[in-house]
C-alpha angles and dihedrals in degrees: 000000000000118000115250097216109007122078129185091296111025125288119326141164148114116319116256091014133093111331097354100082134108090250093055093044089055088055092045090053094046094046098044091043090051092050096049094039088061092052095059126032098197132074100351098215132163124184123205130198130170145188123245103275117135089229089065087080091063100037100044096060090049091050091047090049091054093048094047092045088058093051099261120139112225136209115192117204104182121218111004134145115266095247089048086061091047092049094048092047087060099038094047090048091233123169091235146347129220125197115198104210147114091211111211095000122110122269095265089068127070139163144145142263120209126213130190125225089274091060091249127132113250125268122239088253094058092043089056091053092050091048089056089053091048090057095041123097107283093218090071091060101039114111127236107265089245091059101045115139126252129231130220131175117225114203098188100064095116092048091051090049093049090049091054092048093050092052089066092066135056116275091242093054109125140159099216112155094022120121110205133185109210125192113190095182088234084279145115096309096057093105106034101041102055091037094054096044091049091047087056090055103258122142100237125199100194125198130169088038100119107079117188098177093260106054099065109134090354107146090327143078131042094329091055104040095158086086094065090039094060094040093050092052093044097053096028094239124179094232145357124220126191128184131189128238097288095029096238092118130063133192119179140198127210125225091270093057097255114147114237116204131199094270093059092047091050091048092052094046093047092054093044094046091048091053090048089047094236097111110107119206100327141279132314116208130165139247086271096055112119116258087228089066091051091051092047093052090047090055089048088051091241119143115242128196130179125220134184114284113278130075090244089064091045090054093046091054092045089054093046094053096031095243119153101201130058144129152132138281088243090068103265098136124173118204098196091190089067112013146033097218142019115303121181095192094048091050090047090055092049091051092046090049088057093044093064091077100031093050095196124069091205090061095042101044106040100074100146141022108248121225108246111266133187115203119191128181117200120194112224137177092223122028091199088077088096088066092062118107091244093057094040091053092048092051092046092049091048091053090049091050091048093047113159093340095086148320137287121198126177120178145154117256110244092211108034140037090262140119110216119211124191125183120180128187145114087243106082093183089056092047093052092046092054093043092051092050094051095043091051091054092052097045 
């Protein structure tokens, strides 16, 4: 059964339409607060962070109002990376954490991601329970006026987050002598990321660090990595780092200007962690992970499992099989040794920690030859179009044409009105033939 409100990564959509309105966010706050309040009888605390979208100023008060109306006390943290919110939810022993963000989407979208007291994203089962509360009569969840919650703003959220990150590395760890290009996507990491890297001694050339409410992810960040590529080559930096709007994704660039995606970063970390004997179980990737990564891990005698697309599903599989490393090609990477969800800044620190000995990012981060992939995103009015007989037949025929020479994957985006097509093979003619067939059936 498909969720009514929750997608693959929380709730997301266009502002002032559908689910992304003040009225709905009041209901989301009231329902989620009611659910988590019943799980824990002490304190009753929710913490809220957000990215830099202008719409956050309208949605946050509505969400807070819903939580407080249900008797939940609220701490608001302002702009903070998603994993910072997850870490603080756990360290502050809160009942729940809510991140107001639409991640890598443009400014006109917004949404939220929910975290339990353990700092983990919610399971489908819990989301179903919250959805029932959202659609229930609000009067049943409203608190007695005497027991309404209280609200307090905390100004040191980023400092607390930085302190937690630094504890994961030796006290003498520093980045002196490194020249880094950093693109914060005009998003949630624009304060914490440059501050931490500079504190560690790096010379940081920061871009995408002047949010105005409308420029988040606009021609910058992990979905627009050409910006760090050109800057790295221009100033002869050692490395380029790009985050997305809520800083849970990372895409990098080596000193030669070559873009490094999540698969290459995962491959490097897996090999390094195995050699250091800190890799547990193996690696969890997704259906989108490059076949070159799978082959590389096989040669390194590292187990590799695939999950559905979405870092929540990656984490669930990691937990099930007791693995401590997993992630996606898009740059969602979960370091289970340190975090419960993707964290661009944490991954950046782990890579930089490795770079001290390797010296060159091009040597460190190009560990396998990827199988050629073509990724196409097609905007649609109705994502269910891929369930029509025309599309199903085209997909089936494409897979038959590809045979054992590669892979074909067609799926709905869980966060945008998009159909995502991936074809993967050493035969480019075959890839284009399959892609053309599927696109024609959709259009």
